[in-house]
C-alpha positions in Angstrom: -11.3 -30.8 88.7 -12.3 -34.4 87.7 -11.1 -36.0 84.4 -14.8 -37.3 84.1 -17.9 -37.1 86.1 -21.4 -38.1 86.1 -23.9 -35.8 88.1 -27.4 -37.0 88.9 -27.5 -39.5 86.0 -30.5 -41.6 85.3 -30.8 -44.4 82.8 -33.7 -46.7 82.4 -34.6 -49.3 79.6 -38.5 -49.4 80.1 -38.5 -50.6 83.6 -36.9 -49.6 87.0 -33.9 -47.5 86.4 -30.5 -49.1 85.8 -28.7 -45.8 87.1 -30.9 -43.7 89.3 -29.5 -40.3 90.2 -26.0 -41.6 90.1 -23.0 -39.5 90.9 -19.3 -40.6 89.9 -16.0 -38.8 89.3 -12.7 -40.0 88.3 -9.8 -37.8 89.4 -6.2 -37.6 87.7 -4.1 -40.3 89.0 -7.0 -42.5 90.3 -7.4 -46.2 89.4 -10.9 -47.5 89.3 -12.5 -51.1 89.3 -16.2 -51.4 88.8 -17.7 -54.4 90.5 -21.2 -55.6 90.8 -23.7 -58.3 90.1 -25.2 -59.1 86.7 -27.8 -56.2 85.9 -26.2 -53.8 88.4 -25.6 -51.3 85.6 -21.7 -51.8 85.3 -21.9 -51.8 81.3 -24.4 -48.9 81.4 -22.1 -46.9 83.4 -19.2 -47.4 81.1 -21.4 -46.7 78.0 -22.4 -43.4 79.5 -18.9 -42.6 80.4 -17.6 -43.1 76.9 -20.6 -41.3 75.4 -22.2 -44.3 73.3 -25.3 -44.0 75.6 -26.9 -40.7 76.5 -28.4 -40.6 79.8 -32.1 -40.0 80.4 -31.3 -37.3 82.8 -28.3 -35.7 84.4 -25.1 -34.6 82.9 -21.7 -36.0 81.8 -18.8 -33.7 82.3 -15.4 -34.7 80.6 -12.3 -32.4 80.9 -10.8 -31.2 77.8 -8.7 -33.6 76.0 -9.7 -36.5 78.2 -10.7 -39.7 76.4 -12.5 -42.8 77.6 -12.1 -46.3 75.9 -13.4 -49.5 76.8 -13.3 -53.2 75.6 -16.8 -54.4 74.3 -18.3 -57.0 76.5 -19.4 -59.1 73.5 -16.7 -59.3 70.8 -18.2 -59.3 67.2 
């Protein structure tokens, strides 16, 4: 079972979707690197994974006891 997974997640901010029916999973022991151009949805994906942004549709499944942490893109 994946530690965290997204199933058919869509997120839009008033225009075309940033994430459109995205599927993503991180299994125990995996190392993950997220690369992409500006505006590709990297920060949005991370915000959905850590729970600070709720998807417009789809589901986020987090295994019991699993936590997600990230560094803010813009430091206050």
